[in-house]
C-alpha positions as CSV (number, residue, x, y, z in Angstrom):
1,M,85.2,-98.1,-1.1
2,A,87.4,-95.7,0.9
3,R,85.4,-95.0,4.0
4,A,88.0,-92.8,5.6
5,T,87.2,-89.9,3.3
6,I,83.4,-90.0,3.8
7,S,82.1,-87.9,6.7
8,L,78.4,-88.5,7.3
9,V,76.4,-86.6,9.9
10,S,72.7,-86.5,10.9
11,V,72.0,-82.8,10.3
12,Q,69.4,-81.2,8.1
13,K,69.6,-77.9,6.3
14,P,67.8,-75.2,8.3
15,T,64.6,-74.2,6.5
16,A,63.7,-71.3,8.7
17,N,63.7,-68.1,6.6
18,T,63.1,-65.3,9.0
19,P,60.8,-62.4,8.1
20,I,63.9,-60.1,8.1
21,L,65.7,-62.2,5.5
22,Q,62.6,-62.5,3.5
23,R,62.2,-58.7,3.3
24,R,65.9,-58.3,2.4
25,N,65.7,-60.9,-0.3
26,K,62.5,-59.4,-1.8
27,F,63.9,-55.9,-1.7
28,T,67.3,-56.8,-3.3
29,A,65.5,-58.9,-5.9
30,S,63.4,-55.9,-6.9
31,I,66.6,-53.8,-7.1
32,E,68.2,-56.4,-9.4
33,Q,65.1,-56.4,-11.6
34,Q,65.2,-52.6,-11.9
35,I,68.9,-52.7,-12.8
36,T,68.1,-55.1,-15.6
37,K,65.3,-52.8,-16.7
38,V,67.7,-49.8,-16.8
39,A,70.0,-51.9,-19.1
40,L,67.1,-52.8,-21.4
41,F,65.9,-49.1,-21.4
42,R,69.4,-47.9,-22.3
43,E,69.4,-50.4,-25.3
44,G,66.2,-48.8,-26.5
45,K,64.0,-51.8,-25.6
46,R,60.4,-51.3,-24.3
47,I,59.9,-52.1,-20.7
48,S,57.1,-51.8,-18.2
49,R,56.7,-51.2,-14.4
50,E,60.0,-49.4,-14.2
51,A,60.6,-47.4,-11.0
52,F,62.7,-44.8,-12.7
53,W,62.0,-41.7,-14.8
54,V,63.9,-38.8,-16.4
55,E,63.1,-35.2,-15.6
56,N,65.0,-32.0,-16.4
57,G,68.2,-34.0,-17.2
58,A,68.2,-35.9,-13.9
59,I,67.2,-39.6,-13.4
60,F,65.0,-40.4,-10.5
61,Y,64.3,-43.8,-8.9
62,A,61.5,-44.4,-6.5
63,L,62.6,-46.7,-3.7
64,R,59.8,-49.0,-2.7
65,Y,59.1,-52.1,-0.8
66,G,56.1,-53.6,-2.6
67,K,54.0,-50.6,-3.4
68,T,55.0,-48.7,-0.2
69,P,57.7,-45.9,-0.5
70,L,60.8,-46.9,1.4
71,E,62.0,-43.8,3.2
72,L,65.7,-43.9,4.0
73,E,65.4,-40.4,5.5
74,K,62.2,-38.8,6.8
75,G,60.1,-38.0,3.7
76,K,62.8,-39.1,1.3
77,A,62.2,-42.2,-0.8
78,T,63.6,-41.2,-4.2
79,L,67.2,-41.5,-5.5
80,K,68.4,-38.7,-7.9
81,A,71.2,-39.6,-10.3
82,S,73.1,-37.6,-12.8
83,S,73.6,-40.5,-15.3
84,W,72.6,-44.0,-15.8
85,D,75.9,-45.3,-14.5
86,D,75.4,-43.1,-11.4
87,L,71.9,-44.7,-10.9
88,I,73.3,-48.2,-11.2
89,E,76.1,-47.4,-8.7
90,Q,73.6,-46.0,-6.2
91,L,71.3,-49.0,-6.6
92,D,74.3,-51.3,-6.0
93,Q,75.1,-49.3,-2.9
94,I,71.5,-49.6,-1.6
95,K,71.6,-53.3,-2.3
96,T,74.8,-53.8,-0.4
97,I,73.4,-51.8,2.6
98,A,70.2,-53.9,2.5
99,V,72.1,-57.3,2.4
100,A,74.2,-56.1,5.4
101,G,71.0,-55.3,7.4
102,G,71.2,-51.6,7.1
103,L,67.7,-51.2,5.9
104,D,66.0,-53.8,8.1
105,E,64.2,-51.1,10.2
106,A,62.9,-49.2,7.1
107,L,61.8,-52.5,5.5
108,S,60.1,-53.5,8.7
109,V,58.2,-50.2,8.8
110,C,57.0,-50.7,5.2
111,A,56.0,-54.3,5.9
112,N,54.0,-53.3,9.0
113,A,52.3,-50.6,7.0
114,V,51.3,-53.1,4.3
115,R,50.1,-55.6,7.0
116,S,48.0,-52.9,8.8
117,N,46.4,-52.0,5.4
118,F,45.4,-55.6,4.9
119,K,43.9,-55.8,8.4
120,T,41.9,-52.6,7.9
121,A,40.6,-53.9,4.6
122,K,39.7,-57.2,6.2
123,E,37.9,-55.5,9.1
124,K,35.9,-53.3,6.7
125,K,34.9,-56.3,4.7
126,A,33.8,-58.2,7.8
127,G,31.8,-55.1,9.0
128,R,29.8,-55.0,5.8
129,G,28.9,-58.7,6.0
């Protein structure tokens, strides 16, 4: 046994997954899922729960975190694309921005809105008791 090449240490892999990373991962996973759905749609396959639609020759995509619209600018949470390739390119750009942390504030606002809705519903339920 060649011990000189083995380097053992007493360190464990960190398991902490911060809420910020969780939100980024959830959002980028949903973007990936929609990119896959765009490809299936273009092949003529049936899909469900797509976040995009075609209207007057333009393609629109509703940016959401969960069911909450993700506003990148005040009052604007929908991408507009001129083609399917343009939509994919925009989604890839959004994903890159999210991974780099550029959407952390917007994702946090959405997460807090969802959280406050749960608290309100729980309070209403407790009040009816």
